[in-house]
C-alpha angles and dihedrals in degrees: 000000000000117000112220125202126033123086112338115223095230100038092112098055106117111213119185103263110226123190091226137004114269112214110225112250129207124204129188114221113198144142096203090120092059094266135060119263139162116215129183119240114208125210087011128184137176092283088065091066098102115209094211093054144049119251128206117209116192115194091166097242090048133034118197127195105202113201115211116218092244099040114128129235097257091052092050095049096040092048091054091049090045091053091055094045090046093057093040089055095047110121093204092083103251117135138205088253097057097037118083105233117189137175111213133179131234110267093022101076113155120224092254087062101041091047088075093060122082111237096355110200109217092189095061094089107357100062092237096307117136120229089256091050090052093049090051093046094047101050095035094222099086093224099085094242104094119131098229105071106336094106092045094055094052086055125244131256113270093238091052091048091052091054087069086069095048121124088220092075110099130212132185114269092238092056092049092047094050097033085239122158090352118148115230088249091076113101100233090199094060103039094146092071090066095057121102112246092251092057096042097087 
């Protein structure tokens, strides 16, 4: 039989002690009404992750911005900004520095994201590949540390993801002029801000 008492094998696991349980919350971030909004979805499940939009999952200790495959650039950028403002405005005392904030992509949901969905179906977008399989396939090394895509799959921090939208990134004039090699994060209406000072004449 099972012997009770004595040292417990997991007595030394330090879980973050929270005064009260924080129910995970899911928000839909979209501009399909002609303006950007974030709206909470109650009793959510995987089917509520809308491929044309960006979703924000708040599990209190972690905030995920989930990027649907067909989400547009404004939704991506605004949802990242919203996530930061949302945590900054939280009256419970958490901060952007002590909250794990990740951008993740549809089909590449890590276990700490899918754990908050009842009956998550990993086959819905990943064609039956596990998260570990996808990591191995993407970076080609099988150990999840490859340079090509490994970092991308694990998601990126929200602050790092927002830097992609920064005006301080610079591109060659020819690329800007011809829309060549420009990531979608470049605001095509304000191309001059991406020029280096030498080229902006």
